[in-house]
C-alpha positions, 0 to 999 in steps of 0.5 A: 315603548320605544324610546323617542329620541327625536331630534329638534327641527334645526333651521340652517338657513338661519346662519349668514356669516357662516357657509355650511357644506355637508360632505361624505361619512356625516362631516359638516365644513363650515366656513367663515365666509361672509366678508366684512361690509356685506349688510348681513356681515355684523361682527355682532352677529357672526359672534352668534351666530359660531356659538349656537353652530355648535348645539344645532351641530351636536342635536342633527343625527347626520353628521359625526365630525365639524370642521371650521375654517376661514375664507381665503386665507382669512381664518378670523380677523377683526379687520374691517369692523373696527367703526362696530367695536366703537360702539361697545364701550360703555354700552351695556346691552352690547357688552352682555350681548358679546360677552354671552357670545364669548360664554356660548361659543366657550361652553358649546364646543366644549360640551359638545360630544361630537368632535370639531376640527379647525383648520387654521388658514390664516390669522385668526384673533379674538373669537376666532382663535377661541374657536381654532384652540378651544377645537379637538383638534387643529391644523393651521398653516406653518404661516398663519398668524395666532393673535390673542390681541386682548391686551393690545385692545385695552381689555382683559383677556377673555373668550377662551385663553384663560380656559385653555392657554395654560392647559395646552402650552404651560402656566409660563408660556401662557403669561409671556404670549397673553400679557404681550400680545406677541404674535405666533405663527403657526409653527411656533404653535405647533411646537408650543403644544398650542396647536395639534399640527402644523402644514403647509398653508396649501395642505391644511383644509385636506389635513383636516378634512382626512381627519375627520373623515378618519373619526366620522368613519370609527366607533362614534361612542366610543369617540364622543365618550372620549371627548367628553371626558376628557373635556374635564381638563376645561372644566375645571377650569372653569371658574378662571374662565368666566372670571376672566370674562368678566374682567374682560367685560368690566374692560369695555367701561373702561377709556383704554378700549377707545383709545386703542380702538381710535389709535388704530383709525388714526395710525398711531400707538395708543397711550393708555390710561394711567390705572385706577388704584384697585 
């Protein structure tokens, strides 16, 4: 009996905050393209779409490698979304949605056997930084800004950082950058081992696409099996990652996130609350 290897029909038109372009050799170029202020450009929708993209990418038999990048000189920022973020604290439904999106994105990238490459062309933070660093190969502009800003916002570091930062750059550096929310340039990130390559900004996308075409014309089964086995290192960190997501969710019910966001709108330093003993 012939093997039925049929795949589900994929509605690629459902993506509104991403621009998807098929390139030669089965390369998919994903651009986080929708500008803030567009009727469809909600932060929640962007979180959702980037997470569910990986299942569709895996299920499309014509695609082999994905390259994800940002629009213009931005990879992924929270600029223009403060008002929307102020709707999250204490809102159980919104928090469940954003935490689920974070889980879907991280697990989707780790469990997708096809290679994913990030081309970090500017500022990357939040779920965008998670996507950039969970990619199998990351190419950053030397002047790109990588910001894990959880602590700046008064919330526990979730998304991806507990899973992958210690593995990439060591626990000492991970603790320093995650606890202080210190910015890194692409150049520093490469030196620490946080990204694969740092190149001049004008070369970021071309470099990422060159690597993608090299992978796409290589032995596909061997490539995917190698990625799958390497990612067992990340799977061993799943309990710590999911604990970090849970603590991040708890942070949305405290006062510090509201204070951090309010301070941003008022252009002043935040005045965080005294901690409750625990």
